[in-house]
C-alpha positions in Angstrom: 29.8 -3.0 11.4 27.7 -4.4 14.3 25.7 -1.0 14.2 24.9 -1.5 10.4 23.8 -5.0 11.0 21.3 -3.9 13.8 20.2 -1.1 11.6 19.6 -3.4 8.5 17.8 -5.9 10.9 15.6 -3.0 12.2 14.5 -1.9 8.8 13.8 -5.5 7.8 11.5 -5.7 10.9 9.8 -2.5 10.0 9.3 -3.3 6.6 7.6 -6.8 7.6 5.3 -4.7 10.0 4.2 -2.6 7.3 3.6 -5.2 4.8 1.6 -7.2 7.3 -0.8 -4.2 7.9 -1.9 -4.1 4.3 -5.2 -5.1 3.7 -6.7 -7.0 0.6 -8.3 -3.9 -0.6 -5.2 -2.0 -0.5 -3.2 -4.7 -2.4 -6.2 -4.5 -5.1 -5.5 -0.6 -5.0 -1.8 -1.1 -5.7 -2.3 -3.8 -8.3 -4.6 -1.4 -10.2 -2.1 1.4 -9.9 0.8 -0.5 -11.1 -1.3 -1.6 -14.1 -2.6 2.0 -14.8 0.9 3.4 -14.7 2.7 0.8 -16.7 -0.2 0.3 -19.5 0.4 4.0 -20.3 -3.4 4.5 -20.7 -3.3 7.5 -18.2 -0.6 9.8 -16.8 1.2 9.0 -13.6 -0.8 11.9 -11.8 -4.1 10.3 -12.9 -3.1 6.8 -11.8 -2.0 8.4 -8.4 -5.2 10.1 -8.0 -7.2 6.8 -8.6 -5.1 5.2 -6.1 -5.8 7.4 -3.6 -9.6 7.4 -4.2 -9.4 3.6 -4.0 -7.6 3.6 -0.7 -10.2 6.2 0.9 -12.8 3.7 -0.3 -11.0 1.0 1.6 -10.7 3.1 4.7 -14.4 4.0 4.6 -15.4 0.4 4.1 -13.3 -0.9 6.8 -14.6 1.6 9.2 -18.3 0.5 8.3 -17.5 -3.2 9.1 -18.5 -4.1 12.5 -15.6 -5.4 14.8 -16.3 -8.7 16.5 
């Protein structure tokens, strides 16, 4: 029982760390993807492709910004 509690706690911490790493741009990509996939205007494959393009743009833009 104790090991299950420790595992659950570790997963909770890991998920929190993952959420903290997402940028505003990534959140925008996710929202666009969710809208695309639920609106039914495109296939799931097209929506996934657009999300990946959006994420690549985010990464490219983040690398272009100067670090202070």
